[in-house]
N, C-alpha and C positions, 0 to 999 in steps of 0.2 A: 509734265506728265509727273506725278505723283514719285518723286525717293525713296527708294528703301532706307529704313530707320534700324540700322542692328546693330546692338548694341558692341559686336564682336566681331564687325569688319577692319578695324584696325590692327584685331591681334590675330586676325585670320591671313589679312595682308604680307603682315611680318613675317608671316609663316610661311608663307608663298617667294615673300624677300631671300627667305634663308634657301629656298629651296632650291633654252632655245636652244642646230646640233650645236657645242660648245665652241669658242670664240679665245683662247687663252692664249699666252704669251708664252714665249721661250721660258720663261722662269716658269713657269708652271712643268713644265717637265716633267718631273721629279712626283708632280702628282700620282695617285695610284687612280689607274682611268676605269671605270664602271661601263657596263653596255648598258642602255634600254633599249626597247624598239617600239616604234606605234605602226602598226592597223588599220586602213583606212582604206576610204574614196578618196585616190591622188590623182589620179586623173579619172576618164568618162562624163555623164550625165550627173552622176551625184559628187563630184570632185569637191564642190566648193562644203559640206559640208568636210568631209574629209580634212581639207588645207586652213577647218577653219579651229579643226579640232588638232592640231597637228603644232598652226601657231600658238597654239596655249599651252602644249606641253614644251615649246620648244624656253616658252617663254621662263615656265617653274624650272625647264633649266638651268636655264643661261640666269640668273641672278640664285641659283644653288652654286652653281660654278664661280662665280664671283665671291659666292660669300665664301665659297671654301680651295681657294688657289691657293696651291700650293700641296693640298691635304684633297683637294675626290677633284678628277677633274669627268663628266657624266658626260658620256657618246652617245646618239640618238639612230640606230638604222629604223630604215621606215621600210616599210609591207605593204604596196598598194594591192588590194583586194578589189577598187571598184564597186563596191559596193555588193560586187555578189557571188554567189556560192560558191561555183564550180572555179573561179579563179581564187577565194580564196584558199579552198584545198588547194586550189597551188603552190601559194603564197607560201604557206602554213610551214609548210614541210621542212620550209630550210631556215624557215624564223628559230622552231624549235631544234632543230640539229647545231645551229649553232650557239654554242658551250658559252662564249663571253655576254651573248644577250639572259639577262636574273630576271629581268621583271619586263611586262606587254603592257603598253597603253590600247585598250582596244581591248579587241575589233570594234569598230562603232555600229556597226549594225547585227541585228538578231541573227535574220541568215546567214553573212558572215562566220558571228560567234562559232553558232553551228558546225558550222562545214568545218572549222578550225579549232575542232575541242579536241578529236581523237588524238590531231599531234602534239598538240601542248598540254591533256593531260597525259601524254605515254611518257612526254622528258618531264611534266611538274614543273612547266612556267608557270610562275604567277600571272593570275590578269585582273588588272580595275577596270573595266570598261566607262565611258562617260556618256551613255548615251545608249546599249543596247537594253533593251528593255522588254523581252519577250518573257514572258511568267515561266514556263517551260526548264529554259536555261541554270533557274533555280532551286527549283518548290518540287518537293519529293512529291505534293502530293497532286502534281500536275499530271497530265496523259506524254507521258512519254519523260516526268519530268527529273530534277536536278542531275542531268547534263553535263554540269557546268565543274560537279563537285572532283576535285578537287581546287582545284587551279581556279576560278574565273568566281571576278567578283566588281561590282558595279555602283556610282557614287548615286546613280540617280535609282526614284522608281520603279515600280513595273509598271505595265500595262496592267495589273488588275489592281492598282487608285489610276488609269490613264483610259481605261475604257468607260465607269460611269463616268468620270470628270470631263474628257467628252461632248458624251450628249450632255451631260448637262449645261458647257456653253454651249451647245449649241441650237436651242432649244431654248435659254435665257429667254421673255422675252416674248416671246408666240405665244399666242393664246392659239390654242387648239391645234401642238403642233403635228404635219406628220410627217415622220425622216422617214428616209430612204438611204440606204446606206450599202456600202460599194466598196468593193476588198481588192485589192492587186493580185491575189493568192502568191504572197509570197508568206514568210516563215513570221512578218512580222505583222504585217496589215491582218491576215488571215485572224492573231493571234486577239490582237484590239480588238478587232469585231465581238471574241467570247467571249473577250471581258466585260465587253457595253452592254451584250446579250440582259442578263437576266439583271443592268438597272431600268430596262427598258417601261415603262409605267405601259399597262394597259392599253389598248387601241391606241397607241403614239407612234410604234412601230411598224408603217406600210408597204415596207418592201426591202427586198434585199440579194445584189447580184455580185458576183463572184468574175473578174472580167482581168485577164494576164496581163503580167505591166508592159506585157509591150503593142500593146492594145493602141490605132493611130483612129480607129476609126466610133468615134462614141453614141452609134447611132441606136442601137437592139437598146442598149442602158439606157439611153435618153428615153424611149419611147416606157420603157418599163416605169421610170419618173411619171412620164405625165399622165400612165394611164392607172396611174398610186393615186395621183391629183398632188404630191407631196410637195410642205411645203420650206421643208431643210433637208438638204442631202450633206450625207459627209460619207468625205471621201481618205479611207483607214490606208493609204498607198504612198508613192512618191510625189513628190515634189514635180519633178518635168513630167511626168505624167499624170496628176493632179492640173496643172497649169492647161492643157490641152484639151483635157474634159471639162474644166471650169466654162473655159472659152467656149465649148462646140455645145455645153448645157447655156447657156448665157442668151449663143447665139439663135437657139432654139428657141428662146419669149421666155423663159426660166425667170422667173423675177424672185426668188427666193431663201431662206441664207445655206449658206455652204461656206462646209467648213472640216477640216481635218486634225489629222493628230504633228506627229513630230515630227513628220518621214517627211511634210508638205515646209516645215519649216526650217527654211532659207535664205538667203538673201538671194538668189538666185530666181527665189521664184516671182517675183513679183516685177523681172524683168523678161518672159516667158510671155505676158499674155496681157493685151493694152489695161491700164490702168481704170477703165473702169468698169471693163470683169471682175477683179480680181480685188473691190473696194468691198470692204467690210465682211472678207471673208475672215473667219474664226480661227484660232489653230493651239494648238495643247502643247508644250513639252515641260522634262522639269528642270529646263534652261532658266536658269535666272543671267541677263546681260549684266556683263561689266560693270560698264556705266552704272546701271541703278544701285551694285551693288556698293560700288563708289568707283565718283568721278574720278580719284586721283589713280588709283588702281589702271581706269582704264587709260588718263591718259599716261603712263608710267606705260604700259602697254605700247600707245600707241607710237612711243619713241621706243622702245627698246627693238617691236618691231615692223617699224616704219609700214601703221598699219593699223586698223578701228580692228578691236574683236570680233568676233563674230560667233556662230549657234555652237552651243558647247563650249561655249573657250574656259570656262569658268571649270562647269566639272571634269574636266583635259587637266586643267589646271591644278585639282581637287586631284589625280586622280595618281596624277603624277608627284604632286608631293606623297603621296602615300611614299610609294616607292621609296623617294629622298632621302625620308623621314627617316625611314630603317638602313640606307647609304651612310646619315647621317650618326648612325649607330652604330656603325661599322662594318655593318651586311655588305660584303661582296659577293657571295656566291647565291647562286642557283637555292640550293639547298636548304640557307639560311633567310634567304630571303620570304619563302614562302610562310614558314611559320609566324615570320614578323606584321606580312601580312594583313594576317589571318587573328592578329592578337592588336592590327592597331587599332589607336584612339588619340582623337586630332578635331577642330576644329576645320569644317567647311571655309568658302570665301562667306558662305556668309553667315559666318556665326552659326550656326550648327552645330551638334557633336557631330564626328562622321565616327562610325562603327562601320562592323561586316559584322552580321550573324553569324547561325555554323552552317546558313547557306550561301555565302557569300553574298546576300544580298543588304541594302545601306539602313541604319536603321532609323527612322521617320523619313520624313524626305514629305514637300508637298508638291504638287501640279501646276501648274501657272498656264493663268490666257494671255493671248497674242489678239490685234487685229490688222490688220491691210487697212490703213489710209493715207489716202496720199499719198499712196505708189510706194510704203514705206510698212516693212511690218515693228508695231509697240507694244511692246508689253503692257498689257492689263493687270495685271496684280495676278498672287494665289487664287487657284478655283475655290469657289467657299459653296 
């Protein structure tokens, strides 16, 4: 697998090193204590995604605390929303009302973000998400748009980019593609389809279905796929349901392409169905694995975190580094943090320029491809 050759990797990694919860010795007792929060799914079906993102944030904080020992000590509080909007609405008020928290990395999922926003907006808590991609959170032109103003920011591109990219990747190399698309009725899944539809060439979209994320029997959807004679199936939900759906689809005799968005991109995905079922599944995400960015950075992550990095680890480090750079400048209050985040200009771990537009979206960014090969999810590079 070809490694990314990124000219600014060393500088970006150095930024990360200037920037896990803190493990400070007694000599750090006089340091200024600053509290950040993480919100994502830490338990439940989606827990692997949240745990991977949390580890990225904790890594960045660990490095920052080591560099700033005696001056700053950053602590991290955790909000487990289980990737569920209903649960997010229960945990967000506590984070919002905790005046010690001056910044939040998260939420991980779009639906949970939307459910949390009323509380964070009321208390003006700055947010930087590593992975929430729904367009309406930031776009004033979308239906119900700009939900996140003024507190929400993100370091990944939106579904306006991912939707067309997912269709392009799913149909790559397929002659006469007949594509059937299924969403899981979530804010994320529906939104991803909405931005995919305009990119579908005439005659290539042969069917759509919208199915609850609680579905266990996929026979009705499978019957529609067979009636449509689809040779490509795209699922825009999350990995626990995708594994069940794809297995039942393969068991029914379907032999075409299977594809999904970043909601399916989890290391646990490949453990939930036989390798023969998932071999060749194509996936998209705005993330780049740490090992692809810099092997030394991944090795250091493993050493300090006692495990390999996971999905959206790099983006979680980037999100944390936005806050940490502000703290390094002396920002220690929520009121001062929001304008600092809005004016942030730096580098991502990939070496790309990192800043936010007026709506909180990252300037620039790319969508990447992945494929399940021999029981593992492999990075295949930017989608062009």
